[in-house]
C-alpha positions as a Markdown table, in Angstrom:
| # | Residue | x | y | z |
|---|---|---|---|---|
| 1 | Unk | 7.9 | -6.0 | 18.5 |
| 2 | Unk | 11.5 | -6.2 | 17.2 |
| 3 | Unk | 11.3 | -3.8 | 14.2 |
| 4 | Unk | 11.9 | 0.0 | 14.6 |
| 5 | Unk | 12.8 | 2.9 | 12.3 |
| 6 | Unk | 12.9 | 6.6 | 13.1 |
| 7 | Unk | 9.7 | 8.6 | 13.3 |
| 8 | Unk | 10.9 | 10.8 | 10.5 |
| 9 | Unk | 11.5 | 7.8 | 8.3 |
| 10 | Unk | 8.0 | 6.5 | 9.0 |
| 11 | Unk | 6.4 | 9.8 | 8.1 |
| 12 | Unk | 8.4 | 9.7 | 4.8 |
| 13 | Unk | 7.0 | 6.2 | 4.0 |
| 14 | Unk | 3.5 | 7.4 | 4.8 |
| 15 | Unk | 4.0 | 10.3 | 2.4 |
| 16 | Unk | 4.5 | 7.8 | -0.4 |
| 17 | Unk | 0.9 | 6.7 | 0.0 |
| 18 | Unk | -1.0 | 3.4 | 0.3 |
| 19 | Unk | -0.3 | 1.4 | -2.8 |
| 20 | Unk | 0.2 | -1.9 | -4.5 |
| 21 | Unk | 3.6 | -3.2 | -5.4 |
| 22 | Unk | 3.4 | -4.3 | -9.0 |
| 23 | Unk | 5.5 | -7.0 | -10.6 |
| 24 | Unk | 7.3 | -4.4 | -12.8 |
| 25 | Unk | 7.9 | -1.9 | -10.0 |
| 26 | Unk | 5.9 | 0.5 | -7.9 |
| 27 | Unk | 3.8 | 3.3 | -9.3 |
| 28 | Unk | 1.9 | 4.9 | -6.4 |
| 29 | Unk | 0.1 | 8.2 | -6.7 |
| 30 | Unk | 2.4 | 11.1 | -7.4 |
| 31 | Unk | 5.6 | 9.0 | -7.3 |
| 32 | Unk | 7.2 | 7.8 | -10.5 |
| 33 | Unk | 9.8 | 5.5 | -9.0 |
| 34 | Unk | 10.4 | 4.6 | -5.3 |
| 35 | Unk | 13.2 | 2.0 | -5.6 |
| 36 | Unk | 15.8 | 4.7 | -5.0 |
| 37 | Unk | 13.9 | 5.9 | -1.9 |
| 38 | Unk | 13.9 | 2.6 | 0.1 |
| 39 | Unk | 14.3 | 3.1 | 3.9 |
| 40 | Unk | 16.9 | 0.9 | 5.6 |
| 41 | Unk | 15.3 | -1.0 | 8.5 |
| 42 | Unk | 11.7 | -0.6 | 7.2 |
| 43 | Unk | 9.6 | -3.6 | 6.1 |
| 44 | Unk | 10.7 | -4.4 | 2.6 |
| 45 | Unk | 12.3 | -1.0 | 2.5 |
| 46 | Unk | 8.9 | 0.5 | 2.9 |
| 47 | Unk | 7.8 | -0.7 | -0.5 |
| 48 | Unk | 5.1 | -3.4 | -0.3 |
| 49 | Unk | 1.4 | -3.9 | -0.9 |
| 50 | Unk | -0.4 | -2.4 | 2.1 |
| 51 | Unk | 2.4 | 0.0 | 3.0 |
| 52 | Unk | 2.7 | 1.7 | 5.4 |
| 53 | Unk | 0.7 | -0.7 | 7.6 |
| 54 | Unk | 3.5 | -3.0 | 8.7 |
| 55 | Unk | 5.8 | -0.2 | 9.7 |
| 56 | Unk | 3.1 | 1.6 | 11.6 |
| 57 | Unk | 2.4 | -1.6 | 13.6 |
| 58 | Unk | 6.0 | -2.1 | 14.6 |
| 59 | Unk | 6.2 | 1.6 | 15.7 |
| 60 | Unk | 3.0 | 1.6 | 17.8 |
| 61 | Unk | 4.8 | 0.9 | 21.2 |
| 62 | Unk | 7.1 | 3.9 | 20.6 |
| 63 | Unk | 4.7 | 6.6 | 19.7 |
| 64 | Unk | 3.9 | 9.5 | 22.0 |
| 65 | Unk | 0.2 | 10.4 | 22.0 |
| 66 | Unk | 1.0 | 13.4 | 19.8 |
| 67 | Unk | 2.9 | 11.3 | 17.3 |
| 68 | Unk | 0.2 | 8.7 | 17.2 |
| 69 | Unk | -2.4 | 11.4 | 16.4 |
| 70 | Unk | -0.1 | 12.9 | 13.7 |
| 71 | Unk | 0.5 | 9.5 | 12.0 |
| 72 | Unk | -3.3 | 8.8 | 12.0 |
| 73 | Unk | -3.9 | 12.2 | 10.3 |
| 74 | Unk | -1.1 | 11.6 | 7.8 |
| 75 | Unk | -2.4 | 8.1 | 6.9 |
| 76 | Unk | -6.0 | 9.3 | 6.7 |
| 77 | Unk | -5.0 | 11.9 | 4.1 |
| 78 | Unk | -3.7 | 9.1 | 1.9 |
| 79 | Unk | -7.1 | 7.3 | 1.7 |
| 80 | Unk | -9.3 | 8.3 | -1.2 |
| 81 | Unk | -12.7 | 9.8 | -1.2 |
| 82 | Unk | -13.8 | 7.8 | -4.2 |
| 83 | Unk | -13.4 | 4.0 | -3.9 |
| 84 | Unk | -10.5 | 2.7 | -6.0 |
| 85 | Unk | -10.7 | 0.0 | -8.6 |
| 86 | Unk | -8.4 | -2.2 | -6.4 |
| 87 | Unk | -9.2 | -2.4 | -2.7 |
| 88 | Unk | -6.4 | -4.8 | -1.7 |
| 89 | Unk | -3.8 | -2.2 | -0.6 |
| 90 | Unk | -6.2 | -0.2 | 1.6 |
| 91 | Unk | -7.7 | -3.2 | 3.4 |
| 92 | Unk | -4.2 | -4.8 | 3.8 |
| 93 | Unk | -2.8 | -1.6 | 5.3 |
| 94 | Unk | -5.4 | -1.7 | 8.1 |
| 95 | Unk | -5.0 | -5.4 | 8.6 |
| 96 | Unk | -1.2 | -5.0 | 9.0 |
| 97 | Unk | -1.8 | -2.3 | 11.7 |
| 98 | Unk | -3.4 | -5.1 | 13.8 |
| 99 | Unk | -0.2 | -7.1 | 13.2 |
| 100 | Unk | -2.2 | -9.6 | 11.2 |
| 101 | Unk | 0.0 | -10.5 | 8.2 |
| 102 | Unk | -1.8 | -13.7 | 7.2 |
| 103 | Unk | -5.0 | -13.1 | 5.2 |
| 104 | Unk | -8.3 | -14.4 | 6.6 |
| 105 | Unk | -7.0 | -15.1 | 10.1 |
| 106 | Unk | -8.6 | -18.0 | 11.9 |
| 107 | Unk | -11.0 | -18.6 | 9.0 |
| 108 | Unk | -8.3 | -19.9 | 6.8 |
| 109 | Unk | -7.6 | -23.2 | 8.5 |
| 110 | Unk | -7.8 | -25.0 | 11.8 |
| 111 | Unk | -4.1 | -24.6 | 12.0 |
| 112 | Unk | -4.4 | -20.8 | 11.9 |
| 113 | Unk | -7.2 | -21.0 | 14.5 |
| 114 | Unk | -5.1 | -23.0 | 16.9 |
| 115 | Unk | -2.1 | -20.7 | 16.3 |
| 116 | Unk | -4.1 | -17.5 | 17.1 |
| 117 | Unk | -5.5 | -19.2 | 20.2 |
| 118 | Unk | -2.0 | -19.9 | 21.5 |
| 119 | Unk | -0.7 | -16.4 | 20.6 |
| 120 | Unk | -3.1 | -14.8 | 23.2 |
| 121 | Unk | -3.5 | -11.8 | 20.9 |
| 122 | Unk | -3.8 | -8.3 | 22.3 |
| 123 | Unk | -5.1 | -5.6 | 19.8 |
| 124 | Unk | -5.5 | -2.8 | 22.4 |
| 125 | Unk | -2.6 | -0.7 | 21.1 |
| 126 | Unk | -3.7 | -1.2 | 17.5 |
| 127 | Unk | -7.2 | -0.2 | 18.4 |
| 128 | Unk | -6.0 | 2.9 | 20.2 |
| 129 | Unk | -4.4 | 4.0 | 16.9 |
| 130 | Unk | -7.3 | 2.9 | 14.7 |
| 131 | Unk | -9.7 | 4.9 | 16.9 |
| 132 | Unk | -7.7 | 8.0 | 16.1 |
| 133 | Unk | -7.7 | 7.0 | 12.4 |
| 134 | Unk | -11.5 | 6.6 | 12.6 |
| 135 | Unk | -11.8 | 10.2 | 14.0 |
| 136 | Unk | -9.6 | 11.5 | 11.1 |
| 137 | Unk | -11.7 | 9.7 | 8.5 |
| 138 | Unk | -14.8 | 11.1 | 10.1 |
| 139 | Unk | -13.5 | 14.6 | 10.2 |
| 140 | Unk | -12.5 | 14.4 | 6.5 |
| 141 | Unk | -15.8 | 12.6 | 5.6 |
| 142 | Unk | -13.8 | 9.8 | 4.0 |
| 143 | Unk | -16.6 | 7.2 | 4.0 |
| 144 | Unk | -14.5 | 4.7 | 2.0 |
| 145 | Unk | -11.8 | 4.7 | 4.7 |
| 146 | Unk | -14.5 | 4.2 | 7.4 |
| 147 | Unk | -16.1 | 1.3 | 5.5 |
| 148 | Unk | -12.7 | -0.5 | 5.2 |
| 149 | Unk | -12.0 | 0.3 | 8.9 |
| 150 | Unk | -15.2 | -1.3 | 10.1 |
| 151 | Unk | -14.8 | -4.3 | 7.8 |
| 152 | Unk | -11.3 | -5.0 | 9.2 |
| 153 | Unk | -12.5 | -4.5 | 12.8 |
| 154 | Unk | -15.3 | -6.9 | 12.1 |
| 155 | Unk | -12.8 | -9.6 | 11.2 |
| 156 | Unk | -10.9 | -9.1 | 14.5 |
| 157 | Unk | -14.1 | -9.2 | 16.6 |
| 158 | Unk | -15.1 | -12.4 | 14.8 |
| 159 | Unk | -11.7 | -13.8 | 15.7 |
| 160 | Unk | -12.1 | -12.9 | 19.3 |
| 161 | Unk | -15.6 | -14.3 | 19.4 |
| 162 | Unk | -14.5 | -17.7 | 18.1 |
| 163 | Unk | -11.2 | -17.9 | 20.1 |
| 164 | Unk | -12.9 | -16.9 | 23.4 |
| 165 | Unk | -16.4 | -18.4 | 22.6 |
| 166 | Unk | -17.7 | -14.9 | 23.4 |
| 167 | Unk | -21.3 | -14.2 | 22.1 |
| 168 | Unk | -21.0 | -10.5 | 23.0 |
| 169 | Unk | -18.1 | -10.2 | 20.7 |
| 170 | Unk | -20.1 | -11.9 | 18.0 |
| 171 | Unk | -23.0 | -9.4 | 18.5 |
| 172 | Unk | -20.5 | -6.6 | 18.3 |
| 173 | Unk | -19.0 | -8.1 | 15.1 |
| 174 | Unk | -22.5 | -8.1 | 13.5 |
| 175 | Unk | -23.0 | -4.4 | 14.3 |
| 176 | Unk | -19.6 | -3.6 | 13.0 |
| 177 | Unk | -20.0 | -5.3 | 9.6 |
| 178 | Unk | -23.3 | -3.6 | 9.2 |
| 179 | Unk | -21.6 | -0.2 | 9.8 |
| 180 | Unk | -19.1 | -1.1 | 7.0 |
| 181 | Unk | -22.0 | -1.6 | 4.6 |
| 182 | Unk | -23.6 | 1.6 | 5.8 |
| 183 | Unk | -20.5 | 3.6 | 5.0 |
| 184 | Unk | -20.0 | 1.7 | 1.7 |
| 185 | Unk | -23.5 | 2.9 | 0.7 |
| 186 | Unk | -22.5 | 6.5 | 1.3 |
| 187 | Unk | -19.4 | 6.3 | -1.0 |
| 188 | Unk | -20.8 | 3.8 | -3.5 |
| 189 | Unk | -18.1 | 1.2 | -2.7 |
| 190 | Unk | -19.9 | -1.7 | -4.4 |
| 191 | Unk | -17.5 | -4.4 | -3.1 |
| 192 | Unk | -18.2 | -3.4 | 0.5 |
| 193 | Unk | -21.9 | -3.5 | -0.1 |
| 194 | Unk | -21.8 | -7.3 | 0.0 |
| 195 | Unk | -18.4 | -8.6 | 1.3 |
| 196 | Unk | -19.0 | -7.6 | 4.9 |
| 197 | Unk | -22.2 | -9.7 | 4.8 |
| 198 | Unk | -20.2 | -12.6 | 3.4 |
| 199 | Unk | -17.6 | -12.4 | 6.2 |
| 200 | Unk | -20.4 | -12.2 | 8.8 |
| 201 | Unk | -21.9 | -15.3 | 7.4 |
| 202 | Unk | -18.6 | -17.1 | 7.6 |
| 203 | Unk | -18.0 | -16.3 | 11.2 |
| 204 | Unk | -21.6 | -17.2 | 12.1 |
| 205 | Unk | -21.1 | -20.6 | 10.3 |
| 206 | Unk | -18.0 | -21.3 | 12.3 |
| 207 | Unk | -19.7 | -20.2 | 15.5 |
| 208 | Unk | -22.5 | -22.6 | 14.6 |
| 209 | Unk | -25.1 | -19.8 | 14.7 |
| 210 | Unk | -27.3 | -21.2 | 12.0 |
| 211 | Unk | -30.0 | -18.6 | 12.1 |
| 212 | Unk | -27.6 | -15.7 | 11.5 |
| 213 | Unk | -25.5 | -17.6 | 9.1 |
| 214 | Unk | -28.5 | -18.1 | 6.9 |
| 215 | Unk | -29.5 | -14.5 | 7.3 |
| 216 | Unk | -26.2 | -13.1 | 6.2 |
| 217 | Unk | -25.7 | -15.7 | 3.5 |
| 218 | Unk | -29.0 | -14.4 | 2.0 |
| 219 | Unk | -28.0 | -10.8 | 2.4 |
| 220 | Unk | -24.7 | -11.6 | 0.6 |
| 221 | Unk | -26.5 | -13.0 | -2.4 |
| 222 | Unk | -29.2 | -10.3 | -2.4 |
| 223 | Unk | -26.7 | -7.4 | -2.3 |
| 224 | Unk | -24.3 | -9.1 | -4.7 |
| 225 | Unk | -27.1 | -9.4 | -7.2 |
| 226 | Unk | -27.5 | -5.6 | -6.9 |
| 227 | Unk | -24.0 | -4.4 | -6.6 |
| 228 | Unk | -21.3 | -7.0 | -7.3 |
| 229 | Unk | -19.0 | -5.1 | -9.8 |
| 230 | Unk | -17.6 | -8.1 | -11.7 |
| 231 | Unk | -17.4 | -11.9 | -11.8 |
| 232 | Unk | -13.9 | -12.4 | -10.7 |
| 233 | Unk | -13.1 | -15.9 | -9.3 |
| 234 | Unk | -12.8 | -14.7 | -5.6 |
| 235 | Unk | -16.3 | -13.2 | -5.7 |
| 236 | Unk | -17.8 | -16.3 | -7.4 |
| 237 | Unk | -16.3 | -18.5 | -4.7 |
| 238 | Unk | -17.7 | -16.3 | -1.9 |
| 239 | Unk | -21.2 | -16.3 | -3.3 |
| 240 | Unk | -21.0 | -20.1 | -4.0 |
| 241 | Unk | -20.0 | -20.7 | -0.4 |
| 242 | Unk | -23.2 | -18.9 | 0.8 |
| 243 | Unk | -25.4 | -20.6 | -1.7 |
| 244 | Unk | -24.0 | -24.0 | -0.8 |
| 245 | Unk | -24.6 | -23.3 | 2.9 |
| 246 | Unk | -28.2 | -22.2 | 2.2 |
| 247 | Unk | -28.8 | -25.4 | 0.2 |
| 248 | Unk | -27.4 | -27.6 | 2.9 |
| 249 | Unk | -28.9 | -25.8 | 6.0 |
| 250 | Unk | -31.9 | -23.6 | 5.1 |
| 251 | Unk | -35.3 | -25.2 | 5.2 |
| 252 | Unk | -36.6 | -22.5 | 2.9 |
| 253 | Unk | -33.8 | -23.1 | 0.3 |
| 254 | Unk | -36.2 | -24.2 | -2.5 |
| 255 | Unk | -38.2 | -21.0 | -2.2 |
| 256 | Unk | -35.1 | -18.9 | -2.2 |
| 257 | Unk | -33.6 | -20.9 | -5.1 |
| 258 | Unk | -36.7 | -20.5 | -7.3 |
| 259 | Unk | -36.9 | -16.8 | -6.6 |
| 260 | Unk | -33.3 | -15.9 | -7.3 |
| 261 | Unk | -32.4 | -18.5 | -9.9 |
| 262 | Unk | -35.1 | -17.0 | -12.3 |
| 263 | Unk | -34.4 | -13.3 | -11.5 |
| 264 | Unk | -30.7 | -13.0 | -11.4 |
| 265 | Unk | -29.4 | -9.8 | -12.9 |
| 266 | Unk | -25.7 | -10.1 | -11.9 |
| 267 | Unk | -23.2 | -12.3 | -13.9 |
| 268 | Unk | -21.3 | -13.2 | -10.8 |
| 269 | Unk | -24.4 | -14.5 | -9.0 |
| 270 | Unk | -25.3 | -16.5 | -12.1 |
| 271 | Unk | -21.8 | -18.1 | -12.1 |
| 272 | Unk | -22.1 | -18.9 | -8.4 |
| 273 | Unk | -25.4 | -20.7 | -8.9 |
| 274 | Unk | -23.6 | -23.0 | -11.4 |
| 275 | Unk | -20.9 | -23.8 | -8.8 |
| 276 | Unk | -23.1 | -25.3 | -6.1 |
| 277 | Unk | -23.4 | -29.0 | -5.8 |
| 278 | Unk | -26.6 | -30.7 | -6.8 |
C-alpha cells in the first residue's frame, strides 16, 4: 500500500465518473476533456479505464468509517441504472478495488495461480468497502451495479476456493454468481445473464467438480442462446470453451448437441458450435 493522495483529490477523481480511456482521449459523462485535470500522485493521474478503482484501493487503509461510507455513496452515484453498451470500465473498477490489476486472476495461467498462492491475499478491507457499496446500490435500486458487484465477488471466492482447496468457498461462489444473474435479470443486463455462469463453469472445471462444471457449462449455452447480445470474439471463445468441455466430459453430450445444434437462435452460439473440435 504505497500510493496515497488526499481525500479531497480522491473525491474529485470519483466525481469524473467511471469511464473508459479511449485512444484519442477521454470523454466520460459530463466531462469534455480531463487531461488538464490530472491529479499528481494518483494512478495515471486519475485517468484510466476502471477509474477510480485503483485510487480507492490504495486509499482504503487511510479511510475513517465516515469517509469510507461517503466514498461508497459517491461511487454508487456514478453507476448507471440502465446497463451500458460497454461493461469493461464498471467491472474493472470493482476488480481494482480488490487490488486485482491482472484480469482473470488465477484462471489466466498456472503462473498466476502460483503467484496468488504465494501472495497470501487478504481482501477483508476491500470487502468492508464493497459491503458499503452494496448497501448504496441497494438503497438506490441500482441493479446493474449489484450484478457487477456479485460477479466480481464470485471471482474472488473462486480464487479463494482454489487456493485454499475450500469447498465452502466454492459453494459460496456458486450462490454469488447466481445472485449476479438474478440482478442482471432485473435490469436486463444481457451480458451478465450468461457470463457469471461461464465463470462458474471455469472455476468448477479447475476445481475438478465435473457435475457442476457440466451444469454451468450448459446454463451458459442455454442463456447465451436467449440473451447473448452479439457475436464478438470473446463471447464466442467463452461459449466454445463450455461446448468443448461438454463434448469431452458429458455423457449426455450427443443429446445436448442434437437439441441445440438444430434449434440455435443466437449467432454467437452458432459460431461457437463451429469452433469445437470434432
